[in-house]
C-alpha positions in Angstrom: -12.5 71.7 202.6 -12.6 74.7 200.3 -15.4 74.9 197.7 -15.4 77.5 194.9 -18.7 78.3 193.1 -20.2 80.9 190.8 -23.8 82.0 191.5 -25.9 83.5 188.7 -29.0 85.6 188.3 -31.0 84.9 185.1 -27.9 83.2 183.7 -25.6 86.1 184.5 -22.7 85.5 186.9 -23.1 87.8 189.9 -21.1 86.2 192.7 -18.0 84.2 193.2 -18.2 82.1 196.4 -15.4 80.5 198.4 -16.8 78.3 201.2 -14.7 76.5 203.7 -16.1 73.8 205.9 -14.7 71.1 208.2 -13.8 68.0 206.3 -16.3 66.0 208.3 -19.1 68.0 206.6 -17.6 68.1 203.2 -19.6 66.7 200.3 -18.1 63.6 198.6 -18.1 65.4 195.2 -18.2 69.2 195.8 -18.5 69.8 192.0 -21.9 68.3 192.1 -23.2 70.5 194.9 -26.1 72.2 193.1 -28.1 73.4 196.1 -27.5 76.0 198.8 -24.7 75.0 201.1 -27.0 75.8 204.0 -29.6 73.3 202.7 -26.9 70.7 202.2 -25.6 71.1 205.8 -29.1 70.9 207.2 -30.2 67.9 205.1 -27.0 65.9 205.3 -25.7 66.8 208.8 -28.6 68.4 210.8 -26.5 71.6 211.0 -28.7 74.6 210.8 -27.0 78.0 210.2 -28.7 80.3 212.7 -26.5 83.4 212.4 -23.4 84.8 210.8 -20.8 87.4 211.7 -20.0 89.4 208.6 -17.3 91.8 207.6 -17.9 93.9 204.4 -15.1 95.4 202.4 -13.8 95.6 198.8 -11.7 93.1 197.0 -10.4 92.8 193.4 -11.2 90.1 190.9 -8.4 87.6 190.6 -7.7 86.2 187.1 -9.9 83.1 188.0 -12.7 85.2 189.5 -12.6 87.6 186.5 -12.9 84.7 184.1 -15.9 83.2 185.9 -17.6 86.5 186.5 -17.0 87.8 183.0 -15.3 91.0 184.2 -11.8 92.4 183.9 -9.1 91.3 186.2 -8.7 93.6 189.2 -12.3 94.8 188.9 -13.5 96.0 192.3 -15.9 93.5 194.0 -17.9 93.8 197.1 -16.7 91.1 199.5 -18.5 89.6 202.5 -16.3 87.6 204.8 -18.5 85.5 207.0 -18.4 83.0 209.8 -21.6 81.0 210.0 -22.8 79.5 213.3 -25.0 76.5 214.0 -27.8 76.1 216.5 -25.2 75.5 219.3 -23.4 78.8 218.3 -20.5 76.8 216.9 -18.8 78.0 213.7 -19.4 75.4 210.9 -18.8 77.4 207.7 -16.6 80.2 206.7 -17.2 82.0 203.4 -16.0 84.8 201.2 -18.5 86.0 198.8 -17.3 88.4 196.0 -20.2 90.3 194.3 -20.0 92.1 191.0 -21.1 95.6 192.1 -23.1 96.6 189.1 -25.1 93.3 189.1 -26.0 93.0 192.7 -27.4 95.4 195.3 -27.7 95.1 199.1 -30.0 96.9 201.4 -29.2 97.1 205.1 -31.7 97.9 207.8 -30.4 98.7 211.3 -32.5 98.9 214.4 -31.8 100.6 217.7 -32.7 98.4 220.7 
């Protein structure tokens, strides 16, 4: 099942989320999902997201994204494409998160082992 949501910060849209999960884990009414999808998966299904594999690149706002994010169509967005894995290292959620670049900032810390 595919779920599209807009996330806000202080009432301002900052992120357009596209989450895909197996139908067995899908909420009955995705439009009423008002919590973190991670919290939902843990509470309803006992599925804990332990780690994710992420690819970071740039996308462009589609007409729908632009409308919901209140930006111009084709505005560059920072995109995170992620596969989320449960406590058994099985993939249970795939997501594409499209961030408005002037409303959101990431900091990455990398360690040498």
